[in-house]
C-alpha positions as CSV (number, residue, x, y, z in Angstrom):
1,M,85.5,112.3,88.1
2,V,89.2,112.7,88.7
3,T,91.5,110.8,86.4
4,A,94.8,109.2,87.1
5,V,96.5,111.8,84.9
6,Q,94.9,114.6,86.9
7,I,96.0,113.1,90.2
8,K,99.6,112.8,88.9
9,Q,99.6,116.5,88.2
10,M,98.4,117.4,91.7
11,S,100.7,118.8,94.4
12,H,101.2,116.7,97.5
13,S,98.9,119.0,99.4
14,E,96.2,118.6,96.8
15,K,96.6,114.8,96.9
16,L,96.3,114.8,100.7
17,Q,93.1,116.9,100.5
18,L,91.7,114.5,97.9
19,F,92.6,111.5,100.1
20,E,90.9,113.1,103.1
21,A,87.8,113.8,101.1
22,L,87.7,110.2,99.8
23,W,88.4,108.7,103.2
24,A,85.6,110.9,104.8
25,D,83.2,109.6,102.2
26,L,84.3,106.0,102.3
27,S,84.3,105.8,106.1
28,K,80.6,106.7,106.2
29,I,79.7,103.5,104.3
30,E,79.2,100.6,106.8
31,T,80.1,97.5,104.9
32,D,81.9,94.4,105.9
33,V,85.3,95.2,104.5
34,E,87.8,92.8,105.9
35,S,91.2,94.3,106.8
36,P,94.2,92.5,105.3
37,V,96.4,90.4,107.6
38,W,99.4,92.8,107.3
39,H,97.2,95.5,108.8
40,A,96.6,93.6,112.0
41,D,100.3,92.9,112.2
42,A,101.1,96.5,111.7
43,L,98.7,97.5,114.5
44,R,100.2,95.0,116.9
45,E,103.7,96.2,116.1
46,T,102.6,99.8,116.7
47,K,100.8,98.9,119.9
48,A,104.0,97.2,121.2
49,R,106.1,100.3,120.3
50,V,103.6,102.6,122.1
51,A,103.7,100.3,125.2
52,A,107.5,100.4,125.2
53,G,107.5,104.2,124.9
54,E,109.2,104.0,121.4
55,E,106.3,105.5,119.4
56,P,105.3,109.1,119.7
57,I,101.6,109.8,120.2
58,M,99.9,112.8,118.7
59,D,96.4,113.9,117.9
60,W,95.1,113.6,114.4
61,D,95.1,117.3,113.7
62,T,98.8,117.5,114.6
63,A,99.6,114.5,112.5
64,K,97.8,115.9,109.5
65,R,99.6,119.3,109.9
66,E,103.0,117.5,110.1
67,L,102.3,115.4,107.0
68,R,101.2,118.5,105.1
69,E,104.4,120.3,106.1
70,R,106.5,117.3,105.2
71,F,105.0,117.0,101.7
72,E,104.4,120.5,100.6
């Protein structure tokens, strides 16, 4: 098990890798987890920006690469 102290000592790159591993595992579990209200609001706002041509669209691999470069 990874402790909060160990996480604090990780680099941004290591934290992103840990997050990806956690998300991959959690996303396999099919439970009825209700999204918070703010999440639906954020999705509607993003959808509106995309429709208006104000939000850049990129594939997930590109997004991950850009985030890694930004935080390494």
